[in-house]
C-alpha positions as a Markdown table, in Angstrom:
| # | Residue | x | y | z |
|---|---|---|---|---|
| 1 | Met | 139.4 | -33.7 | 55.5 |
| 2 | Thr | 135.9 | -32.3 | 55.2 |
| 3 | Ile | 136.9 | -28.7 | 55.5 |
| 4 | Thr | 137.9 | -28.4 | 51.9 |
| 5 | Ala | 134.5 | -29.7 | 50.8 |
| 6 | Gln | 132.5 | -27.2 | 52.8 |
| 7 | Gln | 131.2 | -24.4 | 50.6 |
| 8 | Thr | 130.7 | -22.1 | 53.5 |
| 9 | Ala | 134.1 | -22.5 | 55.0 |
| 10 | Pro | 136.3 | -19.3 | 55.0 |
| 11 | Ala | 138.9 | -19.3 | 52.1 |
| 12 | Ser | 141.7 | -18.9 | 54.6 |
| 13 | Val | 140.7 | -22.0 | 56.6 |
| 14 | Val | 140.4 | -24.0 | 53.4 |
| 15 | Arg | 143.8 | -23.0 | 52.3 |
| 16 | Arg | 145.3 | -24.1 | 55.6 |
| 17 | Ala | 143.6 | -27.4 | 55.3 |
| 18 | Arg | 145.1 | -27.9 | 51.8 |
| 19 | Val | 148.5 | -27.2 | 53.3 |
| 20 | Val | 148.0 | -30.1 | 55.7 |
| 21 | Leu | 146.6 | -32.5 | 53.0 |
| 22 | Leu | 149.5 | -31.7 | 50.6 |
| 23 | Thr | 152.0 | -32.3 | 53.5 |
| 24 | Ala | 150.4 | -35.7 | 54.1 |
| 25 | Asp | 150.9 | -36.5 | 50.5 |
| 26 | Gly | 154.6 | -35.8 | 50.8 |
| 27 | Val | 154.7 | -32.5 | 48.9 |
| 28 | Thr | 157.6 | -30.3 | 49.9 |
| 29 | Gly | 157.0 | -27.0 | 51.7 |
| 30 | Ala | 158.5 | -25.0 | 48.8 |
| 31 | Lys | 156.1 | -26.6 | 46.3 |
| 32 | Ile | 153.1 | -26.1 | 48.6 |
| 33 | Ala | 154.0 | -22.5 | 49.0 |
| 34 | Glu | 154.3 | -22.0 | 45.2 |
| 35 | Ser | 151.0 | -23.8 | 44.4 |
| 36 | Leu | 148.9 | -22.0 | 47.1 |
| 37 | Asp | 150.5 | -18.6 | 46.7 |
| 38 | Leu | 152.0 | -18.6 | 50.2 |
| 39 | Thr | 155.4 | -18.0 | 51.6 |
| 40 | Pro | 157.5 | -20.9 | 52.9 |
| 41 | Glu | 157.3 | -19.3 | 56.4 |
| 42 | Ala | 153.5 | -19.3 | 56.2 |
| 43 | Val | 153.4 | -23.0 | 55.3 |
| 44 | Ser | 155.7 | -23.7 | 58.2 |
| 45 | Arg | 153.4 | -21.8 | 60.6 |
| 46 | Ile | 150.3 | -23.6 | 59.4 |
| 47 | Arg | 152.0 | -27.0 | 59.8 |
| 48 | Gly | 153.0 | -26.0 | 63.4 |
| 49 | Arg | 149.5 | -25.0 | 64.3 |
| 50 | Tyr | 148.2 | -28.4 | 63.0 |
| 51 | Val | 150.8 | -30.3 | 65.0 |
| 52 | Leu | 149.9 | -28.4 | 68.2 |
| 53 | Asp | 146.1 | -28.2 | 68.0 |
| 54 | Gly | 145.0 | -30.5 | 65.3 |
| 55 | Val | 142.1 | -29.4 | 63.0 |
| 56 | Glu | 141.1 | -26.7 | 65.5 |
| 57 | Gly | 144.4 | -25.1 | 65.0 |
| 58 | Leu | 143.4 | -24.3 | 61.4 |
| 59 | Ala | 140.4 | -22.1 | 62.4 |
| 60 | Glu | 140.5 | -18.3 | 62.4 |
| 61 | Arg | 142.0 | -16.7 | 65.5 |
| 62 | Lys | 141.0 | -13.5 | 67.1 |
| 63 | Arg | 143.1 | -10.7 | 65.9 |
| 64 | Ser | 144.7 | -8.4 | 68.4 |
| 65 | Gly | 143.7 | -5.2 | 66.5 |
| 66 | Arg | 143.3 | -1.9 | 68.2 |
| 67 | Lys | 142.9 | -1.7 | 72.0 |
| 68 | Asp | 139.6 | -0.7 | 73.4 |
| 69 | Asn | 139.6 | 3.1 | 73.5 |
| 70 | Lys | 136.1 | 3.4 | 75.0 |
| 71 | Ile | 135.6 | 6.7 | 76.7 |
| 72 | Pro | 134.4 | 6.5 | 80.4 |
| 73 | Pro | 130.8 | 7.6 | 81.0 |
| 74 | Ala | 132.0 | 10.3 | 83.3 |
| 75 | Val | 134.0 | 11.9 | 80.5 |
| 76 | Ile | 131.1 | 11.7 | 78.1 |
| 77 | Glu | 128.9 | 13.4 | 80.7 |
| 78 | Lys | 131.5 | 16.2 | 81.1 |
| 79 | Ile | 131.7 | 16.7 | 77.3 |
| 80 | Val | 127.9 | 17.0 | 77.0 |
| 81 | Ala | 127.7 | 19.4 | 80.0 |
| 82 | Leu | 130.5 | 21.6 | 78.5 |
| 83 | Ala | 128.8 | 21.6 | 75.1 |
| 84 | Leu | 125.6 | 22.8 | 76.8 |
| 85 | Ser | 127.4 | 25.5 | 78.7 |
| 86 | Pro | 128.6 | 29.0 | 77.6 |
| 87 | Pro | 131.8 | 28.8 | 75.5 |
| 88 | Pro | 135.1 | 30.1 | 76.8 |
| 89 | Ala | 135.8 | 33.8 | 77.0 |
| 90 | Gly | 136.4 | 35.3 | 73.5 |
| 91 | Arg | 134.6 | 32.4 | 71.8 |
| 92 | Ser | 131.2 | 32.4 | 70.2 |
| 93 | Arg | 130.7 | 28.6 | 70.5 |
| 94 | Trp | 132.4 | 25.4 | 71.5 |
| 95 | Thr | 134.3 | 23.4 | 68.8 |
| 96 | Thr | 135.2 | 19.7 | 68.9 |
| 97 | Arg | 138.9 | 20.7 | 69.3 |
| 98 | Leu | 138.1 | 23.0 | 72.2 |
| 99 | Leu | 136.0 | 20.4 | 73.9 |
| 100 | Gly | 138.6 | 17.7 | 73.3 |
| 101 | Lys | 141.3 | 19.9 | 74.8 |
| 102 | Ala | 139.2 | 20.7 | 77.8 |
| 103 | Val | 138.7 | 17.0 | 78.7 |
| 104 | Gly | 141.8 | 15.4 | 77.1 |
| 105 | Val | 140.0 | 13.6 | 74.3 |
| 106 | Val | 140.7 | 13.7 | 70.5 |
| 107 | Ser | 138.3 | 15.8 | 68.5 |
| 108 | Ser | 137.1 | 12.9 | 66.4 |
| 109 | Ser | 135.8 | 11.1 | 69.6 |
| 110 | Val | 134.2 | 14.4 | 70.7 |
| 111 | Asn | 132.4 | 14.6 | 67.4 |
| 112 | Lys | 131.0 | 11.1 | 67.8 |
| 113 | Ile | 129.8 | 11.9 | 71.3 |
| 114 | Leu | 128.1 | 15.1 | 70.2 |
| 115 | Arg | 126.4 | 13.2 | 67.3 |
| 116 | Ala | 125.2 | 10.5 | 69.7 |
| 117 | Asn | 123.6 | 13.1 | 71.9 |
| 118 | Asp | 122.2 | 15.1 | 69.0 |
| 119 | Leu | 124.2 | 18.2 | 69.9 |
| 120 | Lys | 125.2 | 20.6 | 67.1 |
| 121 | Pro | 127.2 | 23.6 | 68.4 |
| 122 | His | 128.1 | 24.7 | 64.9 |
| 123 | Leu | 124.5 | 25.4 | 64.0 |
| 124 | Val | 122.7 | 28.6 | 65.0 |
| 125 | Arg | 119.2 | 29.6 | 64.2 |
| 126 | Thr | 117.5 | 33.0 | 64.9 |
| 127 | Tyr | 114.3 | 33.5 | 66.8 |
| 128 | Lys | 112.2 | 36.3 | 68.2 |
| 129 | Val | 109.4 | 35.8 | 70.8 |
| 130 | Ser | 106.5 | 38.3 | 70.8 |
| 131 | Arg | 106.2 | 40.4 | 74.0 |
| 132 | Asp | 102.8 | 41.6 | 73.0 |
| 133 | Pro | 100.6 | 41.7 | 76.1 |
| 134 | Ala | 97.6 | 40.9 | 73.9 |
| 135 | Phe | 99.3 | 38.0 | 72.2 |
| 136 | Ala | 96.7 | 35.4 | 73.1 |
| 137 | Arg | 93.8 | 37.5 | 72.1 |
| 138 | Lys | 95.3 | 38.4 | 68.7 |
| 139 | Val | 96.3 | 34.8 | 68.0 |
| 140 | Glu | 92.8 | 33.5 | 68.7 |
| 141 | Asp | 91.3 | 36.2 | 66.5 |
| 142 | Val | 93.6 | 35.6 | 63.5 |
| 143 | Val | 93.7 | 31.8 | 63.7 |
| 144 | Gly | 89.9 | 31.8 | 64.2 |
| 145 | Leu | 89.6 | 33.6 | 60.8 |
| 146 | Tyr | 91.8 | 31.0 | 59.2 |
| 147 | Ile | 90.2 | 27.9 | 60.6 |
| 148 | Asn | 86.6 | 29.1 | 61.0 |
| 149 | Pro | 86.0 | 32.2 | 58.8 |
| 150 | Pro | 82.7 | 34.1 | 59.1 |
| 151 | Glu | 80.0 | 32.9 | 56.7 |
| 152 | Asn | 79.7 | 34.8 | 53.4 |
| 153 | Ala | 82.9 | 36.8 | 54.3 |
| 154 | Ile | 86.3 | 37.1 | 52.6 |
| 155 | Val | 89.4 | 36.7 | 54.6 |
| 156 | Leu | 92.5 | 38.4 | 53.2 |
| 157 | Ser | 96.1 | 38.3 | 54.3 |
| 158 | Val | 97.9 | 41.6 | 53.4 |
| 159 | Asp | 101.5 | 42.8 | 53.7 |
| 160 | Glu | 104.3 | 44.5 | 51.8 |
| 161 | Lys | 107.5 | 43.0 | 50.5 |
| 162 | Thr | 109.7 | 46.1 | 50.4 |
| 163 | Ser | 113.0 | 47.0 | 48.7 |
| 164 | Ile | 113.0 | 44.3 | 46.0 |
| 165 | Gln | 116.1 | 45.2 | 44.1 |
| 166 | Ala | 116.3 | 45.5 | 40.3 |
| 167 | Leu | 119.9 | 44.1 | 39.8 |
| 168 | Glu | 121.5 | 44.0 | 36.4 |
| 169 | Arg | 124.4 | 41.5 | 36.3 |
| 170 | Ser | 127.6 | 42.8 | 34.7 |
| 171 | Gln | 127.4 | 39.8 | 32.3 |
| 172 | Met | 124.4 | 37.7 | 31.3 |
| 173 | Pro | 123.7 | 34.7 | 33.5 |
| 174 | Leu | 124.6 | 31.3 | 32.0 |
| 175 | Pro | 121.8 | 28.8 | 31.9 |
| 176 | Leu | 121.6 | 25.3 | 33.3 |
| 177 | Arg | 123.7 | 22.7 | 31.5 |
| 178 | Lys | 124.4 | 19.0 | 32.1 |
| 179 | Gly | 126.9 | 18.8 | 34.9 |
| 180 | Arg | 126.8 | 22.6 | 35.4 |
| 181 | Ala | 124.6 | 24.7 | 37.7 |
| 182 | Val | 123.1 | 28.1 | 36.6 |
| 183 | Arg | 125.8 | 30.7 | 36.9 |
| 184 | His | 125.8 | 34.5 | 37.3 |
| 185 | Thr | 128.3 | 37.2 | 38.1 |
| 186 | His | 128.8 | 38.4 | 41.7 |
| 187 | Asp | 128.9 | 42.0 | 40.6 |
| 188 | Tyr | 125.9 | 44.0 | 39.3 |
| 189 | Lys | 124.4 | 47.4 | 38.6 |
| 190 | Arg | 121.6 | 48.7 | 40.8 |
| 191 | His | 118.5 | 50.1 | 39.1 |
| 192 | Gly | 116.6 | 51.0 | 42.2 |
| 193 | Val | 114.0 | 49.1 | 44.3 |
| 194 | Val | 110.4 | 48.2 | 44.0 |
| 195 | Asp | 107.9 | 47.7 | 46.8 |
| 196 | Leu | 105.3 | 45.0 | 46.4 |
| 197 | Phe | 101.8 | 45.1 | 48.0 |
| 198 | Ala | 99.9 | 41.8 | 48.1 |
| 199 | Ala | 96.6 | 40.5 | 49.4 |
| 200 | Ile | 96.1 | 36.8 | 49.3 |
| 201 | Glu | 92.6 | 35.4 | 49.6 |
| 202 | Val | 92.9 | 32.8 | 52.3 |
| 203 | Ala | 90.1 | 30.5 | 50.9 |
| 204 | Thr | 91.3 | 30.4 | 47.3 |
| 205 | Gly | 94.9 | 31.5 | 47.3 |
| 206 | Lys | 94.2 | 34.2 | 44.7 |
| 207 | Val | 96.5 | 37.3 | 45.0 |
| 208 | Thr | 95.8 | 40.9 | 44.3 |
| 209 | His | 99.0 | 42.9 | 44.0 |
| 210 | Glu | 100.5 | 46.3 | 43.1 |
| 211 | Thr | 104.1 | 47.5 | 42.7 |
| 212 | Arg | 105.1 | 50.9 | 43.8 |
| 213 | Asp | 108.2 | 53.0 | 44.4 |
| 214 | Ser | 107.5 | 53.5 | 48.1 |
| 215 | His | 105.5 | 52.0 | 50.9 |
| 216 | Thr | 104.0 | 55.0 | 52.7 |
| 217 | Ser | 100.7 | 55.0 | 54.4 |
| 218 | Ala | 99.2 | 56.7 | 51.3 |
| 219 | Asp | 100.6 | 53.9 | 49.2 |
| 220 | Phe | 99.0 | 51.3 | 51.5 |
| 221 | Leu | 95.7 | 53.1 | 51.6 |
| 222 | Ser | 95.7 | 53.3 | 47.8 |
| 223 | Phe | 96.3 | 49.6 | 47.5 |
| 224 | Met | 93.5 | 48.8 | 50.0 |
| 225 | Lys | 91.1 | 50.8 | 48.0 |
| 226 | Lys | 92.1 | 48.7 | 45.0 |
| 227 | Val | 91.5 | 45.5 | 47.0 |
| 228 | Ala | 88.1 | 46.8 | 48.2 |
| 229 | Lys | 87.0 | 47.4 | 44.5 |
| 230 | Arg | 87.8 | 43.8 | 43.7 |
| 231 | Tyr | 85.3 | 42.7 | 46.3 |
| 232 | Pro | 82.4 | 45.2 | 46.0 |
| 233 | Gly | 79.9 | 44.9 | 48.8 |
| 234 | Lys | 81.6 | 42.0 | 50.4 |
| 235 | Glu | 82.4 | 41.7 | 54.1 |
| 236 | Leu | 86.2 | 41.8 | 54.2 |
| 237 | His | 88.4 | 40.6 | 57.1 |
| 238 | Val | 92.0 | 41.7 | 56.6 |
| 239 | Val | 94.9 | 40.2 | 58.5 |
| 240 | Leu | 98.0 | 42.4 | 58.6 |
| 241 | Asp | 100.9 | 43.3 | 60.9 |
| 242 | Asn | 101.5 | 46.3 | 63.2 |
| 243 | Ser | 103.4 | 48.5 | 60.7 |
| 244 | Ser | 102.8 | 52.2 | 61.4 |
| 245 | Thr | 101.6 | 52.7 | 57.9 |
| 246 | His | 98.6 | 50.4 | 58.6 |
| 247 | Ser | 97.1 | 52.5 | 61.4 |
| 248 | Thr | 97.4 | 56.2 | 60.5 |
| 249 | Gln | 94.5 | 58.6 | 60.9 |
| 250 | Glu | 93.8 | 58.5 | 57.2 |
| 251 | Val | 93.5 | 54.7 | 57.3 |
| 252 | Ser | 91.2 | 54.9 | 60.4 |
| 253 | Asp | 89.0 | 57.4 | 58.7 |
| 254 | Trp | 88.7 | 55.2 | 55.6 |
| 255 | Leu | 87.7 | 52.2 | 57.7 |
| 256 | Lys | 85.0 | 54.2 | 59.3 |
| 257 | Lys | 83.6 | 55.0 | 55.9 |
| 258 | Asn | 83.8 | 51.3 | 55.0 |
| 259 | Pro | 82.2 | 49.4 | 57.9 |
| 260 | Asn | 82.2 | 46.2 | 55.9 |
| 261 | Ile | 86.0 | 46.1 | 56.1 |
| 262 | Ser | 87.7 | 45.0 | 59.4 |
| 263 | Phe | 91.4 | 44.9 | 60.2 |
| 264 | His | 92.8 | 42.1 | 62.4 |
| 265 | Tyr | 96.4 | 42.8 | 63.6 |
| 266 | Thr | 98.9 | 40.0 | 64.3 |
| 267 | Pro | 100.8 | 40.3 | 67.6 |
| 268 | Thr | 104.1 | 42.3 | 67.5 |
| 269 | Ser | 107.1 | 40.2 | 66.3 |
| 270 | Ala | 104.8 | 37.5 | 65.0 |
| 271 | Ser | 104.7 | 38.2 | 61.2 |
| 272 | Trp | 104.8 | 34.4 | 60.7 |
| 273 | Leu | 101.1 | 34.4 | 61.7 |
| 274 | Asn | 100.4 | 36.3 | 58.5 |
| 275 | Gln | 99.7 | 33.8 | 55.7 |
| 276 | Val | 100.9 | 36.1 | 52.9 |
| 277 | Glu | 104.5 | 35.7 | 54.3 |
| 278 | Gly | 104.4 | 32.1 | 53.0 |
| 279 | Phe | 103.5 | 33.4 | 49.6 |
| 280 | Phe | 106.4 | 36.0 | 49.7 |
| 281 | Gly | 108.7 | 33.1 | 50.5 |
| 282 | Ile | 107.6 | 31.2 | 47.3 |
| 283 | Leu | 107.9 | 34.4 | 45.3 |
| 284 | Gly | 111.4 | 35.0 | 46.5 |
| 285 | Lys | 112.6 | 31.4 | 45.7 |
| 286 | Gln | 110.7 | 30.8 | 42.5 |
| 287 | Ser | 110.7 | 34.3 | 40.9 |
| 288 | Leu | 113.2 | 36.8 | 42.3 |
| 289 | Ser | 116.3 | 34.8 | 43.0 |
| 290 | Met | 119.1 | 34.6 | 40.5 |
| 291 | Thr | 117.5 | 37.0 | 38.1 |
| 292 | His | 118.7 | 39.7 | 35.7 |
| 293 | Phe | 116.8 | 43.0 | 35.5 |
| 294 | Pro | 118.0 | 45.8 | 33.3 |
| 295 | Ser | 115.5 | 48.2 | 34.7 |
| 296 | Lys | 112.8 | 48.6 | 37.3 |
| 297 | Arg | 110.2 | 48.2 | 34.6 |
| 298 | Ala | 111.7 | 44.8 | 33.8 |
| 299 | Leu | 111.3 | 43.9 | 37.5 |
| 300 | Arg | 107.7 | 45.0 | 37.6 |
| 301 | Asp | 106.9 | 43.1 | 34.4 |
| 302 | His | 108.6 | 40.0 | 35.8 |
| 303 | Ile | 106.5 | 40.2 | 39.1 |
| 304 | Ala | 103.3 | 40.7 | 37.1 |
| 305 | Ala | 104.0 | 37.6 | 35.0 |
| 306 | Phe | 104.5 | 35.5 | 38.1 |
| 307 | Met | 101.3 | 36.8 | 39.6 |
| 308 | Thr | 99.4 | 36.0 | 36.4 |
| 309 | Ser | 100.8 | 32.5 | 36.4 |
| 310 | Trp | 100.0 | 32.1 | 40.1 |
| 311 | Asn | 96.4 | 33.2 | 39.8 |
| 312 | Ser | 95.8 | 30.9 | 36.8 |
| 313 | Asn | 96.2 | 28.0 | 39.3 |
| 314 | Pro | 96.3 | 29.5 | 42.8 |
| 315 | Thr | 97.3 | 27.4 | 45.8 |
| 316 | Pro | 95.6 | 28.3 | 49.2 |
| 317 | Phe | 97.5 | 27.7 | 52.4 |
| 318 | Glu | 95.7 | 25.5 | 54.9 |
| 319 | Trp | 96.2 | 26.6 | 58.5 |
| 320 | Thr | 96.3 | 23.5 | 60.8 |
| 321 | Lys | 97.7 | 24.6 | 64.2 |
| 322 | Pro | 95.0 | 25.6 | 66.7 |
| 323 | Ala | 95.3 | 28.8 | 68.6 |
| 324 | Lys | 95.6 | 27.0 | 72.0 |
| 325 | Ala | 98.7 | 25.1 | 70.8 |
| 326 | Ile | 100.4 | 28.4 | 69.6 |
| 327 | Ile | 99.6 | 30.1 | 72.9 |
| 328 | Arg | 101.1 | 27.2 | 74.9 |
| 329 | Ser | 104.2 | 27.1 | 72.8 |
| 330 | His | 104.6 | 30.9 | 73.2 |
| 331 | Ala | 104.3 | 30.6 | 77.0 |
| 332 | Arg | 107.0 | 27.9 | 77.1 |
| 333 | Met | 109.3 | 30.1 | 75.0 |
| 334 | Leu | 108.9 | 33.0 | 77.3 |
| 335 | Asp | 109.6 | 30.7 | 80.2 |
| 336 | Arg | 112.8 | 29.4 | 78.5 |
| 337 | Ile | 114.0 | 33.0 | 77.8 |
| 338 | Ser | 113.5 | 34.0 | 81.5 |
| 339 | Arg | 115.6 | 31.0 | 82.6 |
| 340 | Ala | 118.2 | 31.1 | 79.8 |
| 341 | Val | 121.9 | 31.2 | 80.7 |
| 342 | His | 123.7 | 34.3 | 79.5 |
């Protein structure tokens, strides 16, 4: 029999063929079972299959397995529609168990259907769309400064990172070890807060900063005077948000005395348009998280050290999205809000 000589034949088929060959040689069923590690009953079944169907009876047979539990398309459509609809009263969102109960399907099947349709009811992200009537004009102004700045002018992105806490952990943090993450205690002692003013030069990434105990209009104006001294005689275009401290009468009077300095305000609720926000994100992750400050002075020194390191090898942020694309996206979001189901 050639089956036993085939290297690609399944092991189970080869074993059945050997049962038949040994039977033809007059070997008893008990000895066949012992030599091939089978039960006598299995040897008997294999012999019977060969008697009935010949060599074809030794091939693999389709297993019965589980019955087809395929969910009808109509039920799938209902699950997707429910997942996209408001949740039941008293619930903040749909769960797989709630959806399964509503349509009579187990939650594991609902989970597969949601995945197949890229639906994630358990995830929530925040958003806020600007309602500024001058949104388009302000976006064109700010993005124009980023992509095509005036010749021989300096473009700066300015903002404050307020209420940076000087937290002293109740016990010293434990450093990174093999197999162990950095650890620190959940409880701490507060030593007050520090407000950080920063101006990032868009072309080079260099940052001018100052830490203060407050962020009043007087603090802001004092910082802007420091920035102006760093660029004497230069034409400065400053991108900043609509904080009330940025547009007081004292600030307006100072701008009139310094015509080489121009303020360009981002739209309301659009702080993401201010490039310094990206720098603050890096500062928070790489410098301020999981730290231990026994005093406000320690926090100020820590921030100063980060700024020195940053300015030794600054990284500018390259703005790539054109103003028209931002304005179109904003219009679509406003339209979605007006049609949203509540």
